[in-house]
C-alpha positions in Angstrom: 13.2 -5.9 -7.7 10.1 -3.9 -6.9 9.4 -3.3 -10.6 9.7 -7.0 -11.3 7.3 -7.9 -8.5 4.8 -5.2 -9.6 4.9 -6.6 -13.2 4.3 -10.2 -12.0 1.5 -9.0 -9.8 -0.2 -7.2 -12.8 0.3 -10.3 -15.0 -1.3 -12.5 -12.3 -4.2 -10.1 -11.5 -5.0 -9.6 -15.2 -4.5 -13.3 -16.0 -2.3 -12.3 -19.0 -0.8 -15.8 -19.4 -4.2 -17.5 -19.5 -5.5 -14.8 -21.8 -2.5 -15.2 -24.1 -3.1 -19.0 -24.3 -6.7 -18.5 -25.2 -6.0 -15.8 -27.9 -3.2 -17.9 -29.4 -5.4 -21.0 -29.6 -8.1 -18.9 -31.2 -5.8 -17.3 -33.7 -4.2 -20.6 -34.8 -7.6 -22.3 -35.0 -9.0 -19.6 -37.3 -5.8 -19.5 -39.4 -6.0 -23.3 -40.0 -9.7 -23.3 -40.7 -9.1 -21.7 -44.1 -5.4 -22.7 -44.3 -3.7 -20.8 -47.1 -1.8 -23.1 -49.5 1.6 -21.6 -48.6 1.2 -22.7 -44.9 2.8 -26.0 -44.0 2.1 -25.9 -40.2 1.6 -23.5 -37.4 3.2 -23.8 -33.9 2.5 -21.6 -30.9 2.8 -21.2 -27.2 0.4 -18.6 -26.1 0.9 -15.6 -28.4 4.3 -16.7 -29.6 3.3 -17.9 -33.1 5.4 -19.5 -35.8 3.9 -20.0 -39.2 5.9 -22.4 -41.2 5.5 -21.8 -44.9 6.2 -24.1 -47.9 8.2 -21.3 -49.4 10.7 -18.7 -48.2 9.2 -16.2 -45.8 11.2 -13.2 -47.1 8.7 -11.9 -49.6 6.0 -11.8 -47.0 7.9 -9.8 -44.3 7.8 -6.4 -46.0 4.2 -6.9 -47.2 3.1 -7.6 -43.6 5.0 -4.6 -42.3 3.3 -2.5 -45.0 0.0 -3.8 -43.5 1.0 -2.7 -40.0 1.9 -6.3 -38.9 5.4 -6.9 -37.4 6.5 -10.3 -38.4 10.1 -11.6 -38.0 11.9 -14.4 -39.8 12.7 -17.5 -37.9 14.9 -19.5 -40.3 14.2 -19.3 -44.0 10.5 -20.4 -44.0 9.0 -19.4 -40.7 7.1 -16.1 -40.0 7.2 -15.3 -36.3 4.6 -13.3 -34.6 5.0 -12.1 -31.1 2.2 -9.6 -30.2 2.1 -8.0 -26.8 0.3 -9.8 -24.0 -2.2 -6.9 -23.7 -3.4 -7.2 -27.4 -7.1 -7.3 -27.7 -9.2 -10.0 -29.4 -10.2 -7.4 -32.0 -6.6 -6.5 -32.7 -5.7 -10.2 -33.1 -8.5 -10.5 -35.6 -7.1 -7.6 -37.6 -3.6 -9.3 -37.6 -5.2 -12.5 -38.9 -7.2 -10.6 -41.6 -4.0 -8.8 -42.7 -1.9 -11.9 -42.7 -4.5 -13.8 -44.8 -4.8 -10.9 -47.2 -1.0 -10.9 -47.7 -0.9 -14.6 -48.2 -3.8 -14.4 -50.6 -2.2 -11.6 -52.7 1.0 -13.7 -53.0 -1.1 -16.7 -54.2 -2.7 -14.6 -56.8 0.6 -13.1 -58.0 2.3 -16.4 -58.2 2.8 -17.9 -61.7 0.6 -20.8 -62.6 
């Protein structure tokens, strides 16, 4: 029980929930600003982010992993991101840049 209470105290002291909400809002806003054509919609709660694609998510998972971004499937068309609460704004920007690069590379390689 002491470990749990210590964790909650750190989360409250560092305002991790508020910070996660702000970072999640910022990430989604920036992603939707230049919304890639494959993206249907984006849902999030704090840093729990689901990117629903118009196509199957499978081809993107390995490419994101190759770029150092851990994304998991949620159904057949959703990429799920769940970064740690202590991630920095700079690191979230890197995740966004790498995600956009992967989506862009798939757009370029798709047959016309």
